[in-house]
Every structure is written in structure tokens, then in C-alpha cells.
C-alpha positions, 0 to 999 in steps of 0.5 A, spaced: 456 480 532 461 485 535 463 485 542 460 489 547 463 496 548 467 496 555 466 501 561 471 507 560 472 512 566 471 519 563 473 524 568 472 530 564 466 534 562 467 540 557 463 547 559 463 548 551 461 543 546 462 546 539 469 549 537 469 553 530 473 557 525 472 565 527 467 569 522 464 563 519 457 561 521 456 554 524 450 553 519 455 554 513 460 549 516 461 541 516 461 538 523 466 533 526 464 530 532 469 527 537 466 522 543 467 524 550 472 518 551 476 521 545 476 528 548 478 525 555 484 521 551 486 528 548 486 531 555 490 526 559 495 525 554 496 532 552 494 536 558 495 532 563 502 529 560 501 522 562 504 516 558 500 512 554 500 506 560 498 511 565 492 514 561 490 507 559 489 505 567 486 512 568 480 510 563 480 503 565 482 500 558 488 497 555 493 500 552 492 498 545 485 501 546 487 507 548 492 508 542 486 507 538 482 512 541 487 517 541 489 516 534 481 517 532 481 523 536 488 526 532 485 524 525 478 528 527 482 534 530 487 534 524 481 534 519 477 539 522 483 544 523 486 543 516 479 543 512 476 549 517 470 544 520 467 545 526 468 540 532 462 538 536 464 534 543 459 529 543 456 528 550 
């Protein structure tokens, strides 16, 4: 039985939940979902410009967990851009 997922503080509420390549209908695209915690990790690291330790503290998680969340987010975003997929931010 896996450990229960801990509480992670998320201070980001997106106004837009889908991003897609221009000129292609959403129904024709594969959708890659990123979680709200992955979006928060991307925001803290890349937009706020915080180091990993500070990001982890803001999200109330360990540094290794933050790194894992960030790695998953980068992989999903990279795949979406390279393969031309839509991105959905899961609420």
C-alpha cells in the first residue's frame, strides 16, 4: 500500500486551462495533462526564479519531492512541444 500523498501548498490558480498549437482543432490533438502542483513547481522555479530549496519550502515539501515534481513537469511540457500536443492543467 503506497504512502498517502502529503499536503502541498499551491498559490497558483491559472486563468486558462488548455494550451494548444495554433491552427489545429483541439479534437484532433492528443492532450497531455499536467497537475496543478506541476504548474506551481514550474511557476516557482522558472517565473519566480527561486532556487530548489526555497521552492520546496514554499510548497511545503522536501527538496527531492520538489525535484521529482519538476522533472515530471519538464518531461510532459517537452513532449507536448516536440510532438505538437495540447496541454491541459488539471484543477
